[in-house]
DRENDO-1510 file (C-alpha; in Angstrom, 1 decimal, always signed):
<recs>
REC; n; res; u; v; w
REC; 1; UNK; +117.2; +75.4; +117.8 .
REC; 2; UNK; +120.3; +76.9; +116.3 .
REC; 3; UNK; +121.4; +73.4; +115.1 .
REC; 4; UNK; +118.0; +72.9; +113.5 .
REC; 5; UNK; +118.4; +76.3; +111.6 .
REC; 6; UNK; +121.9; +75.3; +110.4 .
REC; 7; UNK; +120.6; +72.0; +109.1 .
REC; 8; UNK; +117.8; +73.7; +107.2 .
REC; 9; UNK; +120.1; +76.1; +105.6 .
REC; 10; UNK; +122.5; +73.3; +104.6 .
REC; 11; UNK; +119.6; +71.4; +103.0 .
REC; 12; UNK; +118.5; +74.4; +101.1 .
REC; 13; UNK; +122.0; +75.0; +99.8 .
REC; 14; UNK; +122.3; +71.4; +98.7 .
REC; 15; UNK; +118.9; +71.6; +97.0 .
REC; 16; UNK; +119.8; +74.8; +95.0 .
REC; 17; UNK; +123.3; +73.4; +94.1 .
REC; 18; UNK; +121.6; +70.2; +92.9 .
REC; 19; UNK; +119.0; +72.2; +91.0 .
REC; 20; UNK; +121.7; +74.4; +89.4 .
REC; 21; UNK; +123.8; +71.4; +88.5 .
REC; 22; UNK; +120.8; +69.7; +86.8 .
REC; 23; UNK; +119.9; +72.8; +84.9 .
REC; 24; UNK; +123.5; +73.3; +83.8 .
REC; 25; UNK; +124.2; +69.6; +82.9 .
REC; 26; UNK; +127.2; +69.2; +80.5 .
REC; 27; UNK; +126.9; +67.5; +77.2 .
REC; 28; UNK; +127.9; +67.6; +73.5 .
REC; 29; UNK; +126.0; +67.4; +70.3 .
REC; 30; UNK; +127.0; +67.3; +66.6 .
REC; 31; UNK; +124.8; +68.3; +63.6 .
REC; 32; UNK; +125.1; +68.8; +59.8 .
REC; 33; UNK; +123.8; +71.7; +57.7 .
REC; 34; UNK; +122.9; +69.1; +55.0 .
REC; 35; UNK; +122.9; +65.3; +55.0 .
REC; 36; UNK; +122.7; +65.1; +51.2 .
REC; 37; UNK; +124.5; +67.4; +48.8 .
REC; 38; UNK; +125.6; +67.7; +45.2 .
REC; 39; UNK; +129.3; +66.8; +44.7 .
REC; 40; UNK; +131.5; +69.9; +45.4 .
REC; 41; UNK; +128.9; +71.8; +47.5 .
REC; 42; UNK; +129.8; +73.0; +51.0 .
REC; 43; UNK; +128.7; +71.3; +54.2 .
REC; 44; UNK; +129.0; +72.6; +57.7 .
REC; 45; UNK; +129.6; +70.4; +60.8 .
REC; 46; UNK; +128.5; +72.0; +64.1 .
REC; 47; UNK; +129.7; +70.6; +67.4 .
REC; 48; UNK; +128.0; +72.2; +70.4 .
REC; 49; UNK; +129.5; +71.7; +73.9 .
REC; 50; UNK; +127.3; +72.7; +76.9 .
REC; 51; UNK; +129.4; +73.5; +80.0 .
REC; 52; UNK; +131.7; +76.1; +81.5 .
REC; 53; UNK; +135.0; +75.1; +79.8 .
REC; 54; UNK; +135.2; +73.1; +76.5 .
REC; 55; UNK; +138.3; +71.8; +74.7 .
REC; 56; UNK; +137.7; +70.7; +71.1 .
REC; 57; UNK; +140.0; +68.3; +69.2 .
REC; 58; UNK; +142.2; +69.6; +66.4 .
REC; 59; UNK; +140.2; +68.5; +63.3 .
REC; 60; UNK; +142.1; +69.1; +60.0 .
REC; 61; UNK; +140.1; +66.7; +57.8 .
REC; 62; UNK; +136.8; +64.7; +58.0 .
REC; 63; UNK; +137.0; +61.2; +56.7 .
REC; 64; UNK; +139.7; +62.2; +54.3 .
REC; 65; UNK; +138.1; +65.5; +53.2 .
REC; 66; UNK; +140.0; +68.6; +54.1 .
REC; 67; UNK; +138.5; +71.2; +56.4 .
REC; 68; UNK; +138.3; +74.5; +54.4 .
REC; 69; UNK; +137.1; +76.8; +57.2 .
REC; 70; UNK; +136.4; +76.9; +60.9 .
REC; 71; UNK; +134.8; +79.3; +63.4 .
REC; 72; UNK; +133.9; +79.2; +67.1 .
REC; 73; UNK; +131.2; +81.0; +69.1 .
REC; 74; UNK; +129.9; +81.1; +72.7 .
REC; 75; UNK; +126.5; +81.6; +74.2 .
REC; 76; UNK; +125.4; +82.3; +77.8 .
REC; 77; UNK; +121.8; +82.3; +79.0 .
REC; 78; UNK; +120.2; +82.4; +82.5 .
REC; 79; UNK; +116.4; +82.1; +82.8 .
REC; 80; UNK; +113.7; +81.0; +85.2 .
REC; 81; UNK; +111.4; +78.2; +83.9 .
REC; 82; UNK; +108.5; +77.1; +86.0 .
REC; 83; UNK; +110.1; +78.8; +89.0 .
REC; 84; UNK; +113.4; +76.9; +88.5 .
REC; 85; UNK; +116.7; +78.5; +87.7 .
REC; 86; UNK; +118.2; +77.5; +84.3 .
REC; 87; UNK; +121.8; +78.5; +83.4 .
REC; 88; UNK; +123.4; +77.3; +80.2 .
REC; 89; UNK; +126.8; +78.2; +78.8 .
REC; 90; UNK; +127.7; +76.6; +75.5 .
REC; 91; UNK; +130.5; +76.8; +73.0 .
REC; 92; UNK; +130.1; +75.8; +69.3 .
REC; 93; UNK; +132.7; +74.8; +66.8 .
REC; 94; UNK; +131.7; +75.1; +63.1 .
REC; 95; UNK; +133.8; +73.3; +60.4 .
REC; 96; UNK; +133.2; +73.8; +56.7 .
REC; 97; UNK; +134.2; +71.1; +54.1 .
REC; 98; UNK; +133.3; +70.1; +50.5 .
REC; 99; UNK; +132.9; +66.3; +50.2 .
REC; 100; UNK; +133.4; +64.6; +46.8 .
REC; 101; UNK; +131.9; +61.2; +47.9 .
REC; 102; UNK; +129.8; +59.7; +50.6 .
REC; 103; UNK; +131.6; +60.2; +54.0 .
REC; 104; UNK; +131.1; +59.2; +57.6 .
REC; 105; UNK; +131.7; +61.9; +60.2 .
REC; 106; UNK; +133.4; +60.1; +63.0 .
REC; 107; UNK; +132.6; +60.4; +66.8 .
REC; 108; UNK; +134.7; +63.2; +68.3 .
REC; 109; UNK; +135.7; +63.5; +71.9 .
REC; 110; UNK; +135.2; +66.9; +73.6 .
REC; 111; UNK; +136.5; +67.7; +77.1 .
REC; 112; UNK; +133.9; +69.7; +79.1 .
REC; 113; UNK; +134.8; +70.8; +82.6 .
REC; 114; UNK; +137.5; +68.1; +82.8 .
REC; 115; UNK; +135.3; +65.2; +81.6 .
REC; 116; UNK; +135.3; +63.8; +78.0 .
REC; 117; UNK; +132.0; +63.6; +76.1 .
REC; 118; UNK; +131.6; +62.0; +72.7 .
REC; 119; UNK; +129.5; +63.0; +69.7 .
REC; 120; UNK; +127.4; +60.5; +67.6 .
REC; 121; UNK; +128.8; +59.6; +64.1 .
REC; 122; UNK; +127.0; +61.2; +61.2 .
REC; 123; UNK; +126.7; +60.3; +57.5 .
REC; 124; UNK; +126.8; +62.7; +54.5 .
REC; 125; UNK; +125.5; +61.4; +51.1 .
REC; 126; UNK; +127.0; +63.0; +48.0 .
REC; 127; UNK; +125.0; +63.1; +44.8 .
REC; 128; UNK; +127.3; +62.9; +41.8 .
REC; 129; UNK; +126.5; +65.4; +39.1 .
REC; 130; UNK; +129.5; +65.3; +36.8 .
REC; 131; UNK; +129.1; +67.2; +33.5 .
REC; 132; UNK; +130.2; +64.8; +30.7 .
REC; 133; UNK; +133.0; +65.8; +28.4 .
REC; 134; UNK; +134.4; +68.5; +30.6 .
REC; 135; UNK; +138.2; +68.5; +30.8 .
REC; 136; UNK; +140.9; +70.8; +32.1 .
REC; 137; UNK; +141.5; +72.1; +28.5 .
REC; 138; UNK; +137.9; +73.3; +28.2 .
REC; 139; UNK; +137.2; +77.0; +29.1 .
REC; 140; UNK; +133.4; +76.7; +28.8 .
REC; 141; UNK; +130.9; +74.2; +27.6 .
REC; 142; UNK; +127.2; +73.1; +27.6 .
REC; 143; UNK; +126.3; +69.5; +28.0 .
REC; 144; UNK; +122.9; +67.9; +28.3 .
REC; 145; UNK; +121.8; +64.6; +29.9 .
REC; 146; UNK; +118.5; +62.8; +30.6 .
REC; 147; UNK; +117.7; +60.4; +33.4 .
REC; 148; UNK; +115.7; +58.3; +31.0 .
REC; 149; UNK; +116.0; +57.7; +27.2 .
REC; 150; UNK; +112.9; +55.6; +26.9 .
REC; 151; UNK; +109.5; +56.4; +28.5 .
REC; 152; UNK; +105.7; +55.9; +27.9 .
REC; 153; UNK; +103.2; +58.6; +27.1 .
REC; 154; UNK; +102.5; +60.5; +30.3 .
REC; 155; UNK; +105.6; +59.3; +32.1 .
REC; 156; UNK; +107.9; +62.2; +33.2 .
REC; 157; UNK; +111.7; +62.4; +32.7 .
REC; 158; UNK; +114.3; +64.9; +33.8 .
REC; 159; UNK; +116.6; +66.7; +31.4 .
REC; 160; UNK; +119.6; +68.5; +32.9 .
REC; 161; UNK; +121.8; +71.1; +31.1 .
REC; 162; UNK; +125.3; +71.6; +32.5 .
REC; 163; UNK; +127.1; +74.9; +31.9 .
REC; 164; UNK; +130.8; +74.7; +32.9 .
REC; 165; UNK; +133.3; +77.6; +33.2 .
REC; 166; UNK; +136.9; +77.0; +33.9 .
REC; 167; UNK; +138.1; +78.7; +37.1 .
REC; 168; UNK; +140.0; +81.9; +36.4 .
REC; 169; UNK; +138.3; +82.7; +33.1 .
REC; 170; UNK; +137.0; +86.3; +33.2 .
REC; 171; UNK; +133.8; +87.2; +31.4 .
REC; 172; UNK; +132.7; +90.7; +30.5 .
REC; 173; UNK; +129.0; +89.9; +30.9 .
REC; 174; UNK; +126.7; +87.1; +32.0 .
REC; 175; UNK; +126.3; +84.3; +29.3 .
REC; 176; UNK; +123.3; +84.7; +27.1 .
REC; 177; UNK; +121.6; +81.3; +27.5 .
REC; 178; UNK; +118.8; +79.9; +25.3 .
REC; 179; UNK; +117.1; +76.7; +26.6 .
REC; 180; UNK; +116.6; +73.7; +24.4 .
REC; 181; UNK; +113.6; +73.0; +22.2 .
REC; 182; UNK; +111.3; +70.4; +23.7 .
REC; 183; UNK; +108.8; +69.6; +20.9 .
REC; 184; UNK; +106.3; +66.9; +21.8 .
REC; 185; UNK; +106.6; +67.4; +25.5 .
REC; 186; UNK; +104.9; +69.4; +28.3 .
REC; 187; UNK; +107.8; +71.2; +30.0 .
REC; 188; UNK; +108.2; +72.6; +33.5 .
REC; 189; UNK; +111.4; +74.4; +34.5 .
REC; 190; UNK; +112.8; +73.5; +38.0 .
REC; 191; UNK; +113.3; +76.8; +39.8 .
REC; 192; UNK; +116.2; +75.4; +41.9 .
REC; 193; UNK; +119.5; +75.8; +39.9 .
REC; 194; UNK; +122.5; +74.0; +41.3 .
REC; 195; UNK; +126.0; +75.5; +41.3 .
REC; 196; UNK; +129.2; +73.8; +42.5 .
REC; 197; UNK; +132.9; +73.4; +41.7 .
REC; 198; UNK; +134.3; +70.1; +40.3 .
REC; 199; UNK; +138.1; +70.1; +39.7 .
REC; 200; UNK; +139.0; +73.3; +37.9 .
REC; 201; UNK; +135.5; +73.8; +36.6 .
REC; 202; UNK; +132.6; +76.0; +37.9 .
REC; 203; UNK; +129.4; +74.1; +37.0 .
REC; 204; UNK; +125.8; +75.2; +37.0 .
REC; 205; UNK; +122.8; +72.9; +36.4 .
REC; 206; UNK; +119.5; +73.8; +34.9 .
REC; 207; UNK; +116.8; +71.1; +35.1 .
REC; 208; UNK; +113.6; +70.6; +33.2 .
REC; 209; UNK; +110.7; +68.2; +33.8 .
REC; 210; UNK; +109.4; +66.7; +30.5 .
REC; 211; UNK; +106.1; +64.9; +30.1 .
REC; 212; UNK; +105.6; +63.3; +26.6 .
REC; 213; UNK; +102.3; +64.0; +25.0 .
REC; 214; UNK; +102.2; +61.2; +22.4 .
REC; 215; UNK; +104.3; +58.3; +21.2 .
REC; 216; UNK; +107.2; +58.7; +18.8 .
REC; 217; UNK; +110.9; +59.4; +18.6 .
REC; 218; UNK; +111.9; +62.9; +19.5 .
REC; 219; UNK; +115.1; +65.0; +19.3 .
REC; 220; UNK; +115.6; +67.3; +22.3 .
REC; 221; UNK; +118.0; +70.3; +22.1 .
REC; 222; UNK; +120.4; +71.7; +21.6 .
REC; 223; UNK; +120.9; +74.4; +24.4 .
REC; 224; UNK; +122.9; +77.4; +23.3 .
REC; 225; UNK; +124.8; +80.2; +24.9 .
REC; 226; UNK; +126.8; +83.3; +23.8 .
REC; 227; UNK; +130.0; +83.8; +25.9 .
REC; 228; UNK; +131.8; +87.1; +26.1 .
REC; 229; UNK; +135.4; +86.4; +27.4 .
REC; 230; UNK; +137.5; +89.3; +28.6 .
REC; 231; UNK; +140.2; +90.3; +26.0 .
REC; 232; UNK; +143.4; +90.6; +28.1 .
REC; 233; UNK; +145.3; +92.2; +25.2 .
REC; 234; UNK; +143.2; +95.3; +25.4 .
REC; 235; UNK; +143.7; +97.9; +28.2 .
REC; 236; UNK; +142.7; +101.4; +28.7 .
REC; 237; UNK; +145.0; +104.3; +29.7 .
REC; 238; UNK; +144.7; +103.2; +33.4 .
REC; 239; UNK; +145.8; +99.7; +32.7 .
REC; 240; UNK; +142.4; +98.2; +33.0 .
REC; 241; UNK; +141.2; +95.4; +30.7 .
REC; 242; UNK; +138.2; +96.3; +28.5 .
REC; 243; UNK; +136.3; +94.6; +25.6 .
REC; 244; UNK; +135.7; +91.0; +25.0 .
REC; 245; UNK; +135.6; +88.2; +22.5 .
REC; 246; UNK; +132.2; +86.6; +21.9 .
REC; 247; UNK; +131.8; +83.0; +21.2 .
REC; 248; UNK; +128.6; +80.9; +20.7 .
REC; 249; UNK; +128.5; +77.4; +22.1 .
REC; 250; UNK; +125.9; +74.6; +21.8 .
REC; 251; UNK; +125.2; +71.5; +23.7 .
REC; 252; UNK; +124.6; +68.0; +22.4 .
REC; 253; UNK; +121.2; +66.8; +21.5 .
REC; 254; UNK; +119.2; +63.9; +23.0 .
REC; 255; UNK; +117.0; +61.2; +21.4 .
REC; 256; UNK; +114.0; +60.2; +23.5 .
REC; 257; UNK; +111.8; +57.3; +22.5 .
REC; 258; UNK; +108.2; +57.6; +23.7 .
REC; 259; UNK; +106.1; +54.4; +23.6 .
REC; 260; UNK; +102.3; +54.1; +23.9 .
REC; 261; UNK; +100.8; +53.2; +27.3 .
REC; 262; UNK; +100.0; +49.5; +27.6 .
REC; 263; UNK; +96.5; +50.5; +28.6 .
REC; 264; UNK; +94.5; +53.7; +27.9 .
REC; 265; UNK; +94.5; +55.4; +31.3 .
REC; 266; UNK; +94.1; +59.0; +32.6 .
REC; 267; UNK; +97.3; +59.2; +34.5 .
REC; 268; UNK; +100.8; +57.5; +34.7 .
REC; 269; UNK; +102.4; +57.1; +38.1 .
REC; 270; UNK; +101.4; +56.4; +41.6 .
REC; 271; UNK; +98.7; +58.7; +43.1 .
REC; 272; UNK; +96.0; +59.0; +45.8 .
REC; 273; UNK; +92.8; +61.1; +45.8 .
REC; 274; UNK; +90.8; +63.0; +48.3 .
REC; 275; UNK; +87.5; +64.8; +47.8 .
REC; 276; UNK; +85.4; +67.1; +50.1 .
REC; 277; UNK; +81.9; +68.6; +49.8 .
REC; 278; UNK; +81.5; +71.7; +52.0 .
REC; 279; UNK; +77.7; +71.5; +52.2 .
REC; 280; UNK; +75.3; +68.5; +51.8 .
REC; 281; UNK; +72.4; +70.9; +52.5 .
REC; 282; UNK; +72.1; +74.3; +51.0 .
REC; 283; UNK; +69.6; +77.0; +50.1 .
REC; 284; UNK; +68.2; +77.6; +46.6 .
REC; 285; UNK; +70.7; +79.3; +44.3 .
REC; 286; UNK; +73.4; +79.0; +46.9 .
REC; 287; UNK; +76.5; +77.0; +45.9 .
REC; 288; UNK; +77.7; +73.7; +47.3 .
REC; 289; UNK; +81.5; +73.4; +46.7 .
REC; 290; UNK; +83.3; +70.2; +45.9 .
REC; 291; UNK; +87.1; +70.1; +46.1 .
REC; 292; UNK; +89.2; +67.3; +44.6 .
REC; 293; UNK; +92.9; +66.8; +45.4 .
REC; 294; UNK; +95.3; +64.3; +43.8 .
REC; 295; UNK; +98.9; +63.9; +44.9 .
REC; 296; UNK; +101.7; +61.4; +44.4 .
REC; 297; UNK; +104.6; +60.4; +42.1 .
REC; 298; UNK; +104.3; +61.4; +38.5 .
REC; 299; UNK; +103.3; +64.3; +36.3 .
REC; 300; UNK; +99.9; +66.1; +36.7 .
REC; 301; UNK; +100.9; +69.2; +34.7 .
REC; 302; UNK; +98.7; +68.3; +31.6 .
REC; 303; UNK; +95.9; +66.6; +33.6 .
REC; 304; UNK; +92.4; +68.2; +34.1 .
REC; 305; UNK; +89.0; +67.2; +35.4 .
REC; 306; UNK; +86.2; +68.0; +33.0 .
REC; 307; UNK; +83.1; +69.8; +34.3 .
REC; 308; UNK; +80.1; +68.0; +35.7 .
REC; 309; UNK; +76.9; +68.0; +33.6 .
REC; 310; UNK; +73.8; +67.7; +35.8 .
REC; 311; UNK; +70.3; +68.5; +34.5 .
REC; 312; UNK; +68.9; +71.6; +36.1 .
REC; 313; UNK; +72.2; +72.4; +37.9 .
REC; 314; UNK; +74.6; +75.2; +37.1 .
REC; 315; UNK; +78.2; +74.1; +37.5 .
REC; 316; UNK; +81.2; +76.4; +37.7 .
REC; 317; UNK; +84.8; +75.3; +38.1 .
REC; 318; UNK; +88.1; +77.0; +39.0 .
REC; 319; UNK; +91.2; +76.5; +37.0 .
REC; 320; UNK; +93.2; +73.6; +38.6 .
REC; 321; UNK; +96.1; +74.4; +40.8 .
REC; 322; UNK; +99.1; +72.1; +40.0 .
REC; 323; UNK; +102.4; +72.0; +41.8 .
REC; 324; UNK; +105.5; +69.9; +41.0 .
REC; 325; UNK; +108.8; +69.4; +42.7 .
REC; 326; UNK; +111.8; +67.1; +42.4 .
REC; 327; UNK; +112.8; +64.8; +45.2 .
REC; 328; UNK; +116.1; +63.4; +44.0 .
REC; 329; UNK; +115.1; +62.1; +40.5 .
REC; 330; UNK; +111.5; +61.5; +41.5 .
REC; 331; UNK; +108.8; +63.9; +40.5 .
REC; 332; UNK; +106.2; +64.8; +43.3 .
REC; 333; UNK; +103.0; +66.4; +42.1 .
REC; 334; UNK; +99.7; +67.8; +43.5 .
REC; 335; UNK; +96.5; +68.7; +41.7 .
REC; 336; UNK; +93.6; +70.6; +43.2 .
REC; 337; UNK; +90.3; +71.7; +41.6 .
REC; 338; UNK; +87.0; +73.1; +42.9 .
REC; 339; UNK; +83.5; +72.9; +41.5 .
REC; 340; UNK; +80.5; +75.0; +42.5 .
REC; 341; UNK; +77.0; +73.5; +42.1 .
REC; 342; UNK; +74.0; +75.8; +42.1 .
REC; 343; UNK; +70.3; +74.7; +41.9 .
REC; 344; UNK; +66.8; +75.4; +43.2 .
REC; 345; UNK; +66.1; +71.8; +43.8 .
REC; 346; UNK; +67.7; +68.6; +45.3 .
REC; 347; UNK; +70.3; +67.0; +43.1 .
REC; 348; UNK; +73.0; +64.3; +43.0 .
REC; 349; UNK; +76.7; +64.8; +42.1 .
REC; 350; UNK; +77.6; +61.6; +40.2 .
REC; 351; UNK; +80.6; +59.5; +41.1 .
REC; 352; UNK; +83.7; +59.6; +38.8 .
REC; 353; UNK; +86.6; +57.3; +38.3 .
REC; 354; UNK; +90.2; +58.2; +37.3 .
REC; 355; UNK; +92.4; +55.4; +36.0 .
REC; 356; UNK; +96.2; +55.3; +36.8 .
REC; 357; UNK; +98.9; +53.1; +35.2 .
REC; 358; UNK; +102.0; +52.5; +37.3 .
REC; 359; UNK; +105.0; +51.8; +35.1 .
REC; 360; UNK; +106.9; +50.3; +38.0 .
REC; 361; UNK; +104.7; +47.2; +38.3 .
REC; 362; UNK; +102.6; +47.5; +35.2 .
REC; 363; UNK; +99.3; +47.6; +37.2 .
REC; 364; UNK; +96.3; +49.8; +36.6 .
REC; 365; UNK; +94.5; +51.3; +39.7 .
REC; 366; UNK; +91.5; +53.5; +40.0 .
REC; 367; UNK; +90.9; +56.7; +42.0 .
REC; 368; UNK; +87.3; +57.2; +43.0 .
REC; 369; UNK; +85.4; +60.5; +43.5 .
REC; 370; UNK; +82.3; +59.3; +45.4 .
REC; 371; UNK; +78.7; +60.4; +44.6 .
REC; 372; UNK; +77.2; +63.1; +46.8 .
REC; 373; UNK; +73.5; +63.9; +47.6 .
REC; 374; UNK; +72.7; +67.6; +48.0 .
REC; 375; UNK; +69.5; +68.8; +49.6 .
REC; 376; UNK; +68.2; +72.2; +48.6 .
REC; 377; UNK; +65.9; +74.2; +50.9 .
REC; 378; UNK; +63.3; +76.2; +49.0 .
REC; 379; UNK; +62.6; +79.7; +50.4 .
REC; 380; UNK; +59.2; +80.5; +51.9 .
REC; 381; UNK; +57.2; +83.6; +51.2 .
REC; 382; UNK; +56.9; +85.9; +54.2 .
REC; 383; UNK; +53.7; +87.8; +55.2 .
REC; 384; UNK; +53.8; +91.6; +55.2 .
REC; 385; UNK; +53.8; +93.0; +58.7 .
REC; 386; UNK; +50.9; +95.2; +59.8 .
REC; 387; UNK; +51.6; +98.8; +60.6 .
REC; 388; UNK; +52.3; +99.5; +64.3 .
REC; 389; UNK; +52.9; +102.5; +66.5 .
REC; 390; UNK; +50.8; +105.5; +67.6 .
REC; 391; UNK; +49.0; +106.5; +64.4 .
REC; 392; UNK; +45.8; +108.5; +63.9 .
REC; 393; UNK; +43.0; +106.1; +62.8 .
REC; 394; UNK; +40.2; +107.3; +60.6 .
REC; 395; UNK; +37.0; +105.5; +59.6 .
REC; 396; UNK; +35.9; +104.7; +56.0 .
REC; 397; UNK; +32.7; +103.0; +54.9 .
REC; 398; UNK; +32.5; +100.5; +52.1 .
REC; 399; UNK; +29.7; +98.7; +50.4 .
REC; 400; UNK; +31.8; +95.6; +49.8 .
REC; 401; UNK; +30.5; +92.4; +51.4 .
REC; 402; UNK; +32.5; +90.5; +53.9 .
REC; 403; UNK; +34.0; +87.5; +52.1 .
REC; 404; UNK; +32.1; +84.3; +53.0 .
REC; 405; UNK; +29.1; +86.4; +54.3 .
REC; 406; UNK; +25.7; +85.3; +53.0 .
REC; 407; UNK; +23.8; +88.4; +54.2 .
REC; 408; UNK; +23.6; +91.6; +52.3 .
REC; 409; UNK; +24.5; +93.5; +55.4 .
REC; 410; UNK; +26.8; +96.4; +54.7 .
REC; 411; UNK; +29.7; +96.3; +57.1 .
REC; 412; UNK; +31.9; +99.0; +58.3 .
REC; 413; UNK; +35.7; +98.5; +57.8 .
REC; 414; UNK; +38.4; +100.4; +59.6 .
REC; 415; UNK; +41.3; +101.5; +57.5 .
REC; 416; UNK; +44.4; +103.0; +59.1 .
REC; 417; UNK; +45.3; +106.4; +57.7 .
REC; 418; UNK; +48.3; +108.2; +58.8 .
REC; 419; UNK; +47.7; +112.0; +58.8 .
REC; 420; UNK; +50.7; +113.9; +57.7 .
REC; 421; UNK; +51.5; +117.4; +59.0 .
REC; 422; UNK; +51.8; +120.3; +56.5 .
REC; 423; UNK; +55.5; +120.8; +57.3 .
REC; 424; UNK; +56.3; +117.2; +56.5 .
REC; 425; UNK; +54.7; +117.6; +53.0 .
REC; 426; UNK; +56.9; +120.7; +52.5 .
REC; 427; UNK; +60.0; +118.8; +53.4 .
REC; 428; UNK; +59.0; +116.0; +51.0 .
REC; 429; UNK; +58.6; +118.6; +48.2 .
REC; 430; UNK; +62.1; +120.1; +48.9 .
REC; 431; UNK; +63.7; +116.7; +49.1 .
REC; 432; UNK; +62.2; +115.7; +45.8 .
REC; 433; UNK; +63.5; +118.8; +44.2 .
REC; 434; UNK; +67.0; +118.1; +45.5 .
REC; 435; UNK; +66.9; +114.6; +44.3 .
REC; 436; UNK; +65.8; +115.7; +40.8 .
REC; 437; UNK; +68.7; +118.1; +40.7 .
REC; 438; UNK; +71.2; +115.4; +41.7 .
REC; 439; UNK; +69.8; +113.0; +39.1 .
REC; 440; UNK; +70.4; +115.7; +36.4 .
REC; 441; UNK; +74.0; +116.1; +37.6 .
REC; 442; UNK; +74.8; +112.3; +37.6 .
REC; 443; UNK; +76.0; +112.2; +33.9 .
REC; 444; UNK; +78.7; +114.8; +34.9 .
REC; 445; UNK; +80.3; +112.4; +37.3 .
REC; 446; UNK; +82.4; +109.4; +36.4 .
REC; 447; UNK; +80.7; +107.2; +38.9 .
REC; 448; UNK; +83.2; +104.5; +38.6 .
REC; 449; UNK; +82.1; +102.9; +41.9 .
REC; 450; UNK; +78.4; +103.2; +41.2 .
REC; 451; UNK; +76.5; +100.1; +40.0 .
REC; 452; UNK; +72.7; +99.8; +39.3 .
REC; 453; UNK; +72.7; +96.3; +40.8 .
REC; 454; UNK; +74.7; +94.2; +43.2 .
REC; 455; UNK; +77.5; +91.9; +41.8 .
REC; 456; UNK; +75.9; +89.0; +43.7 .
REC; 457; UNK; +72.7; +89.6; +41.7 .
REC; 458; UNK; +74.7; +89.7; +38.5 .
REC; 459; UNK; +76.4; +86.4; +39.4 .
REC; 460; UNK; +73.0; +84.7; +39.8 .
REC; 461; UNK; +71.7; +86.1; +36.5 .
REC; 462; UNK; +74.8; +85.1; +34.5 .
REC; 463; UNK; +75.4; +81.7; +36.1 .
REC; 464; UNK; +72.6; +80.2; +34.0 .
REC; 465; UNK; +74.2; +81.2; +30.7 .
REC; 466; UNK; +77.9; +80.1; +31.2 .
REC; 467; UNK; +77.4; +77.1; +29.0 .
REC; 468; UNK; +76.1; +78.9; +26.0 .
REC; 469; UNK; +77.8; +82.3; +26.2 .
REC; 470; UNK; +81.6; +82.6; +26.4 .
REC; 471; UNK; +81.4; +86.3; +27.6 .
REC; 472; UNK; +79.0; +85.3; +30.4 .
REC; 473; UNK; +81.3; +82.5; +31.4 .
REC; 474; UNK; +84.4; +84.8; +31.5 .
REC; 475; UNK; +82.5; +87.4; +33.5 .
REC; 476; UNK; +81.3; +84.8; +36.0 .
REC; 477; UNK; +84.9; +83.7; +36.5 .
REC; 478; UNK; +85.9; +87.2; +37.3 .
REC; 479; UNK; +82.9; +87.7; +39.7 .
REC; 480; UNK; +83.6; +84.4; +41.4 .
REC; 481; UNK; +87.3; +85.2; +41.8 .
REC; 482; UNK; +86.6; +88.7; +43.2 .
REC; 483; UNK; +84.0; +87.2; +45.6 .
REC; 484; UNK; +86.7; +84.9; +46.9 .
REC; 485; UNK; +89.1; +87.7; +47.7 .
REC; 486; UNK; +91.2; +88.1; +44.5 .
REC; 487; UNK; +92.1; +91.8; +44.6 .
REC; 488; UNK; +93.8; +91.7; +41.2 .
REC; 489; UNK; +90.5; +91.2; +39.4 .
REC; 490; UNK; +89.2; +94.3; +37.6 .
REC; 491; UNK; +85.6; +94.2; +36.3 .
REC; 492; UNK; +84.5; +96.5; +33.5 .
REC; 493; UNK; +81.2; +98.0; +34.9 .
REC; 494; UNK; +79.8; +98.8; +31.4 .
REC; 495; UNK; +80.5; +95.3; +30.1 .
REC; 496; UNK; +78.9; +93.8; +33.2 .
REC; 497; UNK; +75.8; +96.0; +32.9 .
REC; 498; UNK; +75.5; +95.1; +29.2 .
REC; 499; UNK; +75.7; +91.4; +29.9 .
REC; 500; UNK; +73.2; +91.5; +32.8 .
REC; 501; UNK; +70.7; +93.6; +30.7 .
REC; 502; UNK; +71.0; +91.0; +28.0 .
REC; 503; UNK; +69.7; +88.3; +30.3 .
REC; 504; UNK; +67.7; +90.2; +32.9 .
REC; 505; UNK; +64.0; +89.4; +32.9 .
REC; 506; UNK; +62.1; +92.7; +33.0 .
</recs>
């Protein structure tokens, strides 16, 4: 029996040791903070070693690029997961470097608990962004470049302005920058400025997405800036420098040639379209909402979908939501617009086609918004419910003949009459007097939150007039935005009342 117990204990110990060993399995992993960077920007290499004791190699450079900084940290955690003991001790080495060209991070060997484990090799791609004309004798300059010098109408291009400042130059204030003129183009500024160091120059990039509106030859620029450099010849009584010398600088200009589209199309690029109708069946005067979304490569900044025109149907549309971002030198765009259709009868939303010219292969494709059938349920009149409850019933005689009766017999008809006690009449008189007093006092209050009608009622009344009254259209936009949760919308109650009274049927 004792031997059996000893064997059981040994098996349990072996089980827990094996479990602990599996949960605390050693290993090494390497990762990069960025796999693609602008030349001169910093990258961090993290080597994580899992195990009790880790010995890292002495890394002074990575594929010929000097290591500029290093740090090391440790982490210890013990947890229970699904009833199992998990223990992890790890040590991380972080190396910082600034690659000037594409590099391959080699496989490194790390000794963990006496055994060597190796990392996987990694690659860093470096995007060159050299500012042209910048030399060691230039203190500061502005230069401008475009990724394309020749485009067609609707085809986007990217213009980059480079501001360079020589390392060690002290400024008394931030440069006063003025962006270039972009006549003939729809312009969107990229809210992602790049800053890096190249040689002895600190360089900052400002990028603009330009979409040409019509054919022709255009001159873009220049960009200008006012620089205030510290005057080292002027010091105060404490030996501190003060004052500065101002200098205005300007960039070069660019000549962009815009050619006409080979075919007359709505868009230029490569796009796909999705559309969705929230209700194919709705009630009278209740909206059915259609959402159209377009996304792909190219510019959608100056694109819009015109409103639908359907007989007997009121159509309202939101302003389109357009987003653009750069992926390398490619412009990614999305367009979304919603339409609300309101009617008291069945109707059809017609199909629409959007043509797209792809400058890469010269082909024309078409995006389709399908046709939608909408069924409208007409409301039914409801019968008035008969009085109920324990009421006093009186009897009244009438000489009216029963409808459909051929005899002259006078019939007796019961009519329900509720007898009201005298004290109830007294209360009604008092309540009426109080109400009259309150109505007389109403002009004395501002009543900013009071409204003689509901905004939903106003929306229905004004919807029918948005095509022939700009004020009604603008008010409907506000009401619709407020209905959809836009808390920034403020509606003038007097203006709303005047518009509703103008079209309300009395």
